[in-house]
C-alpha positions in Angstrom: 60.3 -25.4 32.2 59.4 -24.9 28.9 58.2 -29.1 28.6 56.1 -28.5 31.6 54.0 -25.2 29.6 54.1 -27.8 27.1 52.3 -30.0 28.9 50.0 -27.7 30.9 48.8 -26.5 28.0 47.7 -29.8 26.1 46.1 -30.7 29.2 44.3 -28.1 29.2 43.2 -27.3 26.1 41.3 -30.3 25.4 39.3 -29.7 28.7 37.9 -26.0 27.8 37.1 -26.9 24.2 34.9 -30.1 26.1 33.1 -27.8 28.5 32.4 -25.5 25.6 30.9 -28.0 24.0 29.0 -29.2 26.6 27.5 -25.5 27.3 27.0 -25.5 23.4 24.7 -28.5 23.5 22.7 -27.5 26.2 22.1 -23.8 24.3 21.4 -26.3 21.5 19.1 -28.2 23.4 16.9 -25.2 24.8 16.8 -23.4 21.4 14.5 -26.6 20.5 12.7 -26.4 23.4 11.8 -23.1 22.5 11.2 -23.8 19.0 8.2 -26.4 19.8 6.7 -24.1 21.8 7.0 -21.0 19.4 5.1 -23.3 16.9 2.5 -24.7 19.2 0.0 -22.2 18.5 0.7 -21.0 15.3 0.1 -24.5 14.4 -3.7 -24.7 15.7 -4.5 -21.1 13.9 -5.2 -22.0 10.7 -7.6 -25.0 11.9 -9.0 -23.0 14.4 -10.0 -19.6 12.5 -11.6 -22.6 10.2 -13.3 -24.2 12.6 -14.6 -21.4 15.0 -14.0 -17.9 13.1 -11.5 -15.4 13.8 -13.4 -13.1 16.3 -14.2 -16.1 17.9 -13.9 -16.9 22.2 -11.4 -20.2 20.8 -9.1 -17.7 18.3 -8.7 -15.0 20.8 -7.8 -17.7 23.3 -5.3 -18.9 21.1 -3.6 -15.6 20.2 -3.4 -14.8 24.0 -1.5 -18.0 24.5 0.5 -17.3 21.7 1.5 -13.7 23.0 2.4 -14.9 26.3 4.3 -17.7 25.2 6.5 -15.0 22.7 6.8 -13.2 25.9 8.3 -16.3 27.8 10.6 -17.0 24.9 11.8 -14.1 24.1 13.2 -13.6 27.9 15.2 -16.7 27.2 16.6 -15.7 24.1 17.9 -12.8 25.7 19.9 -14.3 28.6 21.6 -16.3 25.5 22.0 -13.3 23.4 23.2 -11.4 26.6 25.9 -14.0 27.2 27.2 -15.6 24.4 26.1 -13.3 21.7 24.2 -14.5 18.5 25.3 -17.9 18.3 26.0 -19.7 14.6 25.2 -23.2 13.1 28.8 -24.1 13.6 27.9 -24.0 17.2 24.3 -24.7 18.6 23.2 -26.2 14.7 20.7 -24.9 11.9 17.6 -25.1 13.6 18.7 -23.4 16.7 20.3 -20.4 15.1 16.9 -19.8 13.2 14.8 -20.2 16.3 17.0 -17.4 17.6 15.6 -15.2 14.3 12.2 -17.0 14.6 11.8 -15.5 18.6 12.7 -12.2 17.5 10.9 -12.0 14.8 7.8 -13.2 16.7 8.7 -10.0 19.5 7.3 -6.7 19.6 8.6 -3.7 17.6 11.2 -2.6 20.6 12.9 -5.8 21.0 12.7 -6.2 17.0 14.4 -2.7 16.9 16.6 -3.5 19.8 17.9 -6.5 17.6 17.5 -5.9 14.1 21.8 -4.2 14.1 22.2 -7.4 16.5 21.2 -9.8 13.9 22.6 -7.7 10.9 26.3 -8.2 12.5 25.8 -11.9 13.4 24.8 -12.2 9.3 28.1 -10.2 8.7 30.1 -12.5 10.5 28.1 -15.8 9.0 26.3 -16.3 12.1 23.1 -15.7 10.7 21.2 -15.7 7.4 20.4 -13.2 5.2 17.7 -14.3 4.3 15.8 -14.3 7.6 17.3 -10.5 8.5 15.3 -9.9 4.9 12.1 -11.0 6.9 12.6 -9.3 10.0 14.3 -6.0 8.3 10.1 -6.2 6.1 8.5 -6.8 9.6 10.1 -3.8 11.1 9.6 -1.6 8.3 6.2 -2.0 7.9 5.3 -2.0 11.9 7.2 1.8 11.5 4.6 2.7 8.6 7.0 2.1 5.9 6.8 -0.1 2.7 8.3 -3.3 2.7 11.5 -4.2 0.8 12.0 -7.8 0.3 7.8 -8.7 -0.2 7.9 -11.6 2.5 5.3 -10.0 4.2 1.8 -11.2 3.6 -1.6 -9.8 4.8 -5.1 -10.5 4.9 -8.2 -8.4 4.4 -10.6 -9.8 7.5 -13.4 -8.0 5.7 -13.2 -9.8 1.8 -10.9 -12.7 3.0 -8.2 -11.8 0.4 -4.7 -12.6 1.0 -2.3 -10.3 -0.2 1.6 -8.8 -0.5 1.6 -5.9 2.0 3.2 -2.8 0.7 6.1 -3.0 -1.0 8.6 -0.3 -2.3 10.1 -1.0 -6.2 7.8 -3.9 -6.8 9.5 -4.0 -10.3 12.6 -5.1 -8.7 11.6 -7.2 -5.7 12.9 -10.4 -7.3 16.5 -8.4 -7.9 16.8 -7.7 -4.2 15.2 -11.1 -3.2 17.9 -12.9 -5.0 20.8 -11.1 -3.0 19.8 -12.5 -0.1 19.3 -15.7 -1.2 15.4 -15.9 -1.4 13.2 -17.5 -4.5 11.0 -15.5 -6.7 8.6 -13.2 -5.3 6.0 -15.3 -7.9 7.5 -18.8 -6.4 7.2 -18.1 -3.0 4.0 -16.7 -3.3 2.6 -20.0 -5.3 3.9 -21.8 -2.3 0.9 -20.1 -0.4 -1.8 -20.3 -3.0 -1.4 -16.6 -4.4 -1.1 -15.5 -7.7 1.9 -12.2 -8.7 1.2 -10.2 -11.0 3.4 -7.0 -10.8 2.0 -4.9 -13.2 -1.5 -5.1 -11.6 -0.4 -4.9 -7.9 1.8 -1.4 -9.0 -1.9 -0.4 -9.5 -3.3 -1.2 -6.5 -0.5 -0.5 -4.2 -1.4 3.8 -4.0 -4.9 2.2 -2.2 -3.4 -0.2 -0.8 -0.8 1.7 1.5 -3.9 3.9 2.5 -5.6 1.1 3.3 -3.0 -0.7 5.3 -1.5 1.9 7.4 -4.6 3.2 8.0 -4.7 -0.1 10.4 -1.7 0.4 11.9 
């Protein structure tokens, strides 16, 4: 009897693993497809605004399509999260794992608030990146009328055509917080997008910046 039980175990166990691999492969492909659609319209933003202007019909149509796509992507990702939870890179690969975050990051506030604690747990379990969570934490904070923590969110003043770091909590220690989650210094991050970081100047401008930024929210 013991020999028969062992034989059954060794026969069924590899089949189960094989079945799981197929499932994860299908999910990976689905998420990679979602990633492409997530970036499709975003990759056209700079060129569209540069050619036609921010308030042009072309720009408005682009943002409309992007919003529709984001909603459809969220429906698919929510199905995955409900059934499998936040799958780690060990099961679906790094890019597909990042796609789970990106779709939530581009969702509306109710969806972000719903999945923020889910992602916090995923980070603790090693299934999501702390750096990605930091970006979501910042975006949610700003939408709630609070200052961001990690300085990941940069805004743009359409009237002056100037980009700036959205209201930031405790600017003096931002790099310590960024380092703790694996993000580069704020100066290095901003340099990549063509902005300079002067913490002393920023602190002087912050009170007025807060009034202007949150007034529009």
